[in-house]
C-alpha positions in Angstrom: 92.1 111.0 89.3 94.6 109.1 88.2 96.2 109.3 85.0 97.3 106.4 82.4 99.7 106.6 79.4 98.9 104.3 76.7 100.9 103.7 73.0 98.7 102.6 70.3 100.1 99.6 68.3 98.8 100.6 65.3 99.8 104.7 64.7 102.6 104.9 67.4 100.5 107.5 69.0 101.0 108.0 72.7 98.1 109.5 75.1 97.4 109.7 78.3 93.7 108.8 80.1 92.3 110.3 83.3 90.2 108.0 85.0 89.7 106.4 88.4 92.0 103.3 89.1 88.5 100.9 89.1 88.9 100.9 85.5 92.5 100.8 85.3 92.9 98.2 83.6 90.0 98.5 80.9 91.1 99.2 77.0 91.4 102.4 75.8 90.8 103.8 72.1 93.3 105.8 70.5 92.4 109.5 69.4 92.5 108.5 66.3 90.0 105.8 66.4 92.6 102.7 66.6 91.5 99.8 69.0 94.8 98.2 70.0 96.7 100.4 72.5 98.7 99.3 75.6 99.3 100.8 78.7 102.6 101.8 79.3 104.6 101.1 82.6 104.8 105.0 84.7 107.6 106.0 86.9 106.8 107.8 89.8 109.6 109.6 92.5 108.9 108.4 96.3 110.9 109.7 98.4 111.3 109.4 102.2 109.9 106.6 104.5 107.4 108.3 107.1 105.6 110.8 107.6 107.1 114.8 106.9 109.3 116.3 109.2 111.0 112.5 110.3 114.2 112.1 109.8 117.0 109.5 108.9 119.1 108.3 112.3 122.3 109.6 112.4 125.6 107.0 112.6 124.9 103.1 113.0 126.1 100.7 111.0 130.2 100.0 110.7 131.9 102.3 109.3 128.9 104.6 110.0 130.3 106.0 112.9 128.9 103.4 115.6 131.3 100.8 115.8 134.4 102.8 116.2 136.6 100.8 113.5 
């Protein structure tokens, strides 16, 4: 289940909530009971361009070993 991070505008507390993606846009109340919160943007590291075990193509491109410059 995805975890969403929120910040309370009243007290500044940052907290996380686990909820289904279907409920991602719902507001959240901070642990102190304040209803004025904002969902924070999370950064997720995603690497690769395909399935496991694939390798990037070797050489190619100008001055990358394929054009003879």
